[in-house]
NULOMI-89512 format. One line per field, with one value per residue (C-alpha): residue number from 1; residue in three letters; x, y, z. Coordinates in pm, whole numbers, plus 50000, padded with zeros to 5 digits. Layout:
# residues N
num <- (NUM; ...)
residuo <- (ALA; ...)
u <- (X; ...)
v <- (Y; ...)
w <- (Z; ...)
//
This chain:
# residues 363
num <- (1; 2; 3; 4; 5; 6; 7; 8; 9; 10; 11; 12; 13; 14; 15; 16; 17; 18; 19; 20; 21; 22; 23; 24; 25; 26; 27; 28; 29; 30; 31; 32; 33; 34; 35; 36; 37; 38; 39; 40; 41; 42; 43; 44; 45; 46; 47; 48; 49; 50; 51; 52; 53; 54; 55; 56; 57; 58; 59; 60; 61; 62; 63; 64; 65; 66; 67; 68; 69; 70; 71; 72; 73; 74; 75; 76; 77; 78; 79; 80; 81; 82; 83; 84; 85; 86; 87; 88; 89; 90; 91; 92; 93; 94; 95; 96; 97; 98; 99; 100; 101; 102; 103; 104; 105; 106; 107; 108; 109; 110; 111; 112; 113; 114; 115; 116; 117; 118; 119; 120; 121; 122; 123; 124; 125; 126; 127; 128; 129; 130; 131; 132; 133; 134; 135; 136; 137; 138; 139; 140; 141; 142; 143; 144; 145; 146; 147; 148; 149; 150; 151; 152; 153; 154; 155; 156; 157; 158; 159; 160; 161; 162; 163; 164; 165; 166; 167; 168; 169; 170; 171; 172; 173; 174; 175; 176; 177; 178; 179; 180; 181; 182; 183; 184; 185; 186; 187; 188; 189; 190; 191; 192; 193; 194; 195; 196; 197; 198; 199; 200; 201; 202; 203; 204; 205; 206; 207; 208; 209; 210; 211; 212; 213; 214; 215; 216; 217; 218; 219; 220; 221; 222; 223; 224; 225; 226; 227; 228; 229; 230; 231; 232; 233; 234; 235; 236; 237; 238; 239; 240; 241; 242; 243; 244; 245; 246; 247; 248; 249; 250; 251; 252; 253; 254; 255; 256; 257; 258; 259; 260; 261; 262; 263; 264; 265; 266; 267; 268; 269; 270; 271; 272; 273; 274; 275; 276; 277; 278; 279; 280; 281; 282; 283; 284; 285; 286; 287; 288; 289; 290; 291; 292; 293; 294; 295; 296; 297; 298; 299; 300; 301; 302; 303; 304; 305; 306; 307; 308; 309; 310; 311; 312; 313; 314; 315; 316; 317; 318; 319; 320; 321; 322; 323; 324; 325; 326; 327; 328; 329; 330; 331; 332; 333; 334; 335; 336; 337; 338; 339; 340; 341; 342; 343; 344; 345; 346; 347; 348; 349; 350; 351; 352; 353; 354; 355; 356; 357; 358; 359; 360; 361; 362; 363)
residuo <- (MET; SER; ILE; PRO; LEU; SER; LEU; ARG; SER; ALA; SER; ALA; GLY; GLY; ARG; THR; ARG; ALA; ARG; LEU; LEU; GLY; LYS; VAL; LEU; MET; ARG; THR; LEU; ALA; LEU; LEU; ILE; MET; GLY; VAL; MET; MET; VAL; ASN; MET; GLY; GLU; HIS; ASN; PRO; TRP; TYR; ARG; GLY; SER; TRP; GLY; LEU; LEU; ALA; TYR; LEU; ALA; MET; ILE; LEU; THR; PHE; MET; VAL; VAL; PRO; ARG; GLU; PRO; GLY; ARG; ARG; ARG; LYS; VAL; PHE; ILE; ALA; GLY; ARG; ALA; MET; GLY; ILE; ALA; ALA; LEU; THR; ALA; LEU; ALA; LEU; ALA; TYR; ARG; THR; ASP; LYS; GLY; GLU; SER; MET; VAL; LEU; GLY; PRO; LEU; LEU; ALA; PRO; GLY; ASP; THR; VAL; TRP; LEU; ARG; HIS; SER; TRP; TRP; GLY; ILE; LEU; GLY; LEU; ILE; GLY; TRP; SER; TYR; LEU; ALA; ALA; SER; LEU; VAL; TYR; LEU; VAL; PHE; GLY; ARG; ARG; ARG; GLU; TRP; LEU; ILE; GLY; ALA; THR; ALA; LEU; MET; ALA; LEU; LEU; TYR; VAL; ALA; GLU; HIS; LYS; GLY; LEU; PHE; SER; ARG; VAL; ASP; SER; ARG; ASP; TRP; LEU; ALA; TRP; ALA; ALA; PRO; TRP; ILE; GLN; HIS; ILE; GLU; GLY; VAL; PHE; ASP; TRP; VAL; ASN; SER; HIS; ALA; SER; ILE; GLY; ASP; SER; LEU; ALA; SER; ILE; THR; MET; ALA; GLY; CYS; CYS; LEU; GLY; SER; ILE; ILE; ALA; PRO; GLY; SER; GLU; LEU; ARG; THR; HIS; GLY; GLU; ARG; LEU; ARG; TRP; THR; MET; VAL; PHE; GLY; LEU; TRP; LEU; ALA; VAL; ALA; ALA; LEU; LEU; PHE; ASP; PRO; LEU; TYR; GLY; ILE; ASN; LYS; ILE; ARG; ALA; THR; PRO; ALA; TRP; CYS; PHE; TYR; CYS; ALA; PHE; LEU; THR; ALA; MET; VAL; TRP; ALA; VAL; LEU; TYR; GLY; VAL; MET; ASP; VAL; ARG; GLY; TYR; ARG; ALA; TRP; SER; VAL; VAL; VAL; ARG; PRO; ALA; GLY; THR; ASN; PRO; LEU; LEU; ALA; PHE; ILE; LEU; HIS; PRO; ILE; LEU; LEU; LEU; LEU; ALA; GLY; ILE; VAL; GLY; LEU; ARG; ILE; GLY; PHE; TYR; LYS; SER; SER; ASP; LEU; PRO; VAL; PHE; VAL; ASN; ILE; LEU; GLY; CYS; LEU; ALA; MET; ALA; PHE; LEU; VAL; VAL; ALA; LEU; THR; GLY; LEU; PHE; ALA; ARG; LEU; GLY; CYS; ARG; MET; LYS; ALA)
u <- (49410; 49555; 49320; 49030; 49302; 49496; 49150; 48995; 49274; 49337; 48957; 48958; 49229; 48995; 49090; 48816; 48686; 48827; 49182; 49163; 49079; 49383; 49592; 49464; 49512; 49889; 49942; 49836; 50044; 50336; 50285; 50203; 50521; 50751; 50537; 50606; 50998; 51020; 50805; 51017; 51370; 51315; 51272; 51554; 51841; 52075; 52322; 52652; 52531; 52183; 52287; 51971; 51757; 51991; 51996; 51606; 51592; 51805; 51611; 51284; 51411; 51489; 51171; 50942; 51130; 50949; 51049; 51076; 50822; 51075; 51233; 51601; 51896; 51798; 51455; 51628; 51843; 51557; 51402; 51649; 51720; 51362; 51429; 51719; 51518; 51227; 51525; 51685; 51352; 51229; 51580; 51585; 51223; 51322; 51661; 51463; 51530; 51390; 51609; 51412; 51478; 51101; 51123; 50892; 50694; 50631; 50699; 50498; 50754; 51085; 51041; 50853; 50689; 50635; 50245; 50252; 50270; 50333; 50491; 50435; 50347; 50186; 50188; 50437; 50353; 50336; 50123; 49884; 49895; 49838; 49531; 49387; 49473; 49268; 48938; 48944; 49037; 48748; 48467; 48568; 48557; 48199; 48077; 48356; 48115; 47891; 48100; 47804; 47880; 48230; 48176; 47931; 48188; 48443; 48185; 48151; 48502; 48553; 48193; 48347; 48606; 48320; 48166; 48480; 48534; 48188; 48072; 47916; 47554; 47591; 47229; 47075; 46944; 46804; 46586; 46267; 46185; 46533; 46537; 46443; 46770; 46999; 47143; 47235; 47380; 47597; 47760; 47810; 47999; 48180; 48308; 48402; 48571; 48770; 48881; 49009; 49197; 49380; 49382; 49339; 49085; 48788; 48937; 48948; 49250; 49091; 48878; 49164; 49252; 48861; 48861; 49147; 48942; 48654; 48902; 49056; 48737; 48715; 48996; 48955; 48862; 48483; 48420; 48135; 48331; 48532; 48684; 48957; 48649; 48444; 48704; 48824; 48481; 48405; 48754; 48697; 48342; 48453; 48710; 48519; 48332; 48629; 48680; 48328; 48347; 48695; 48566; 48282; 48440; 48725; 48546; 48483; 48824; 49070; 49352; 49573; 49789; 49893; 49522; 49418; 49107; 48860; 48909; 49292; 49205; 48957; 49206; 49473; 49217; 49099; 49503; 49545; 49283; 49341; 49740; 49633; 49375; 49657; 49916; 49612; 49574; 49940; 50065; 49764; 49538; 49860; 50115; 50367; 50567; 50900; 50980; 50844; 51146; 51347; 51084; 50949; 51166; 51028; 50646; 50717; 50937; 50798; 50826; 51159; 51217; 51055; 51278; 51636; 51583; 51664; 51892; 52106; 52052; 52179; 52487; 52586; 52562; 52757; 53057; 53015; 52895; 52648; 52455; 52148; 52266; 52016; 51754; 51890; 51642; 51944; 52016; 51829; 51500; 51616; 51907; 51689; 51449; 51752; 51882; 51581; 51563; 51893; 51813; 51502; 51679; 51965; 51682; 51504; 51844; 51951; 51603; 51621; 51996; 51811; 51548; 51797; 51979; 51601; 51559; 51174; 51002; 50625; 50450)
v <- (50790; 50639; 50331; 50534; 50672; 50328; 50103; 50327; 50398; 50017; 49998; 50246; 50043; 49730; 49516; 49333; 49312; 48980; 49115; 49418; 49180; 48948; 49276; 49369; 49040; 49038; 49383; 49254; 48944; 49137; 49355; 49110; 48907; 49240; 49296; 48994; 48952; 49267; 49211; 48901; 49045; 49178; 48804; 48654; 48467; 48738; 48639; 48884; 49183; 49149; 49039; 48835; 49145; 49347; 49038; 49055; 49412; 49388; 49069; 49266; 49547; 49321; 49102; 49416; 49649; 49763; 49571; 49812; 49740; 49798; 49499; 49453; 49398; 49589; 49438; 49114; 49200; 49322; 49011; 48806; 49028; 49002; 48559; 48606; 48841; 48552; 48297; 48491; 48591; 48210; 48075; 48353; 48281; 47914; 47997; 48220; 48080; 48289; 48230; 47930; 47788; 47786; 47871; 48140; 47973; 47561; 47482; 47162; 47044; 47205; 47087; 46790; 46944; 47283; 47352; 47701; 47717; 48101; 48284; 48663; 48874; 49111; 49198; 49456; 49817; 49709; 49417; 49646; 49838; 49537; 49480; 49817; 49842; 49485; 49568; 49933; 49789; 49532; 49792; 50012; 49771; 49706; 50075; 50288; 50520; 50565; 50867; 50827; 50445; 50496; 50716; 50494; 50217; 50446; 50513; 50121; 50027; 50205; 50072; 49747; 49851; 49902; 49592; 49410; 49568; 49538; 49203; 49164; 49121; 49035; 49143; 48917; 48643; 48923; 49024; 48795; 48975; 48841; 48513; 48343; 48509; 48409; 48097; 48328; 48583; 48322; 48219; 48567; 48646; 48320; 48440; 48779; 48609; 48359; 48669; 48888; 48602; 48572; 48876; 49263; 49325; 49406; 49681; 50050; 50100; 50054; 50354; 50593; 50408; 50422; 50812; 50826; 50668; 50924; 51212; 51020; 50980; 51349; 51385; 51056; 51014; 51092; 51316; 51542; 51748; 51958; 52286; 52361; 52554; 52204; 52014; 52220; 52286; 51933; 51837; 52103; 52014; 51587; 51676; 51860; 51587; 51357; 51604; 51594; 51172; 51191; 51410; 51165; 50857; 51001; 50977; 50628; 50486; 50762; 50836; 50538; 50467; 50097; 49983; 50209; 50342; 50510; 50872; 50803; 50708; 50965; 51241; 51109; 51108; 51463; 51598; 51405; 51604; 51942; 51863; 51758; 52061; 52309; 52100; 52107; 52498; 52566; 52307; 52262; 52566; 52846; 52619; 52682; 52326; 52396; 52374; 51981; 51922; 51864; 51543; 51424; 51131; 50988; 51059; 50888; 50601; 50564; 50184; 50234; 50512; 50336; 50041; 50252; 50355; 50026; 49917; 50203; 50160; 49771; 49880; 50108; 49850; 49580; 49830; 49994; 50313; 50432; 50674; 50624; 50778; 51083; 50912; 50856; 51027; 51159; 51371; 51741; 51713; 51980; 51722; 51420; 51668; 51781; 51410; 51274; 51563; 51480; 51102; 51187; 51404; 51144; 50870; 51102; 51151; 50820; 50734; 50967; 50860; 50497; 50673; 50803; 50450; 50312; 50182; 50165; 49969; 49855; 49592)
w <- (49335; 49093; 49076; 48873; 48613; 48590; 48541; 48315; 48101; 48058; 47980; 47737; 47588; 47535; 47846; 47958; 48323; 48358; 48242; 48479; 48766; 48673; 48673; 49028; 49158; 49058; 49157; 49506; 49491; 49414; 49704; 49952; 49836; 49914; 50194; 50372; 50295; 50476; 50767; 50803; 50798; 51184; 51313; 51068; 51219; 51017; 50810; 50804; 50909; 50748; 50410; 50382; 50389; 50158; 49882; 49938; 49872; 49568; 49427; 49439; 49239; 48962; 48979; 48972; 48771; 48436; 48131; 47813; 47572; 47268; 47131; 47163; 47331; 47671; 47668; 47681; 47987; 48212; 48097; 48218; 48547; 48618; 48584; 48812; 49076; 49084; 49125; 49401; 49591; 49580; 49694; 49978; 50103; 50109; 50321; 50548; 50915; 51240; 51529; 51643; 51298; 51173; 50825; 50621; 50380; 50314; 50669; 50681; 50374; 50511; 50884; 51040; 51339; 51160; 51075; 50886; 50550; 50563; 50848; 50935; 51250; 51021; 50630; 50639; 50504; 50150; 50250; 50379; 50105; 49869; 50069; 50064; 49678; 49599; 49824; 49657; 49306; 49365; 49492; 49181; 48922; 49014; 49082; 48936; 48746; 49038; 49296; 49559; 49564; 49641; 49895; 50052; 50041; 50187; 50495; 50483; 50501; 50845; 50989; 50959; 51203; 51428; 51348; 51402; 51787; 51836; 51770; 51387; 51395; 51771; 51821; 51586; 51843; 52038; 51743; 51682; 51361; 51221; 51352; 51030; 50892; 51179; 51006; 50681; 50875; 51130; 50792; 50696; 51012; 50952; 50638; 50745; 51059; 50796; 50588; 50858; 51010; 50704; 50537; 50622; 50322; 50544; 50816; 50827; 50628; 50302; 50385; 50291; 49963; 49869; 49951; 49739; 49437; 49534; 49457; 49200; 48995; 48988; 48734; 48555; 48183; 48160; 48522; 48509; 48673; 48395; 48494; 48786; 48985; 49023; 49120; 49378; 49504; 49549; 49698; 49979; 50058; 50050; 50267; 50500; 50547; 50598; 50854; 50999; 51005; 51169; 51476; 51483; 51532; 51783; 52101; 52000; 51962; 51928; 51695; 51632; 51365; 51466; 51536; 51222; 51411; 51195; 51294; 51220; 50875; 50788; 50918; 50700; 50401; 50494; 50505; 50182; 49969; 50137; 50004; 49698; 49631; 49735; 49472; 49176; 49272; 49236; 48984; 48734; 48780; 48799; 48599; 48875; 48838; 48825; 49192; 49187; 49011; 49351; 49472; 49086; 49082; 49372; 49281; 48920; 49062; 49417; 49477; 49402; 49639; 49922; 49886; 49840; 50214; 50382; 50129; 50206; 50542; 50506; 50322; 50568; 50802; 50642; 50591; 50944; 50913; 51126; 50876; 51086; 51380; 51323; 51445; 51815; 52066; 52265; 51995; 51983; 51787; 51479; 51399; 51372; 51106; 50957; 50943; 50799; 50514; 50425; 50378; 50214; 49954; 49912; 49842; 49571; 49423; 49387; 49247; 48971; 48924; 48866; 48654; 48454; 48355; 48304; 48630; 48716; 48965; 48936; 49127)
//
């Protein structure tokens, strides 16, 4: 939802399309770097009790913390911290080795028999968010002020899942009237396959992000939906069609988070739209906002909140504390739930503390 707000705000501030594209690419790169670092921690030949992972997370905070704009000593300290973070991330990436002694980056340069320049089993949660953000942002930069095009792109992202699993243009050869286009279509299919083998930009996960763009566009500057009632009605109708799309895709591929099936994506988008409608009605229409103070720090600094949780677990592991005991399947379910809630509120509290100290993260 933040893509329309962010890009329109930057555009209103005088940024050209080229500069906006540069901003999108840099943010995508930042998310991919963090995603690859995080996903490779599980396969790393660990240093003392996971200290490599802890150092990597701390380096991420230093690298991607927001630098104050006001000139002065504080700005210089933050810039120095960012430089230290970049140097630390680079050193940790080069020092990384799997249990088999394989490097994470620059394998052919570091080991004669290695042929992999960037080693990752998948892109990690942040990496997948990065690819989805890139896909949705590119579409928005081209069609941003035409919401119907954004809705069409949402559907197209889900249909790419079908194309990937059923064979993109697999029946072209059996259609005589398409014979003239076969060579061109083969090139398109080759490009599609190459992109999908190296990135996750053309998959159904981006449909969730595109649905968020559609929703965010109704509150962005210049939206024709100006009243609370118009926005809520549009959201309810949009959510209804998302639910219908999920029901239609469900018999084909089921609901599977790991495979990011279209039904799962559309159900997620539907639930998000409904939750947003409730929160919009309570907070913006009725004005009941005081209750949100308990979760506000995580909402204003989500990247830091996301990273603080694994940092707490790694710190506890280093000193020998089992603070993750509540996740055990041997415990009653209510203990698991209470433990998750306690950890969530601890992370939110720490995020708020860091925010008061001036530490905010932004990809």
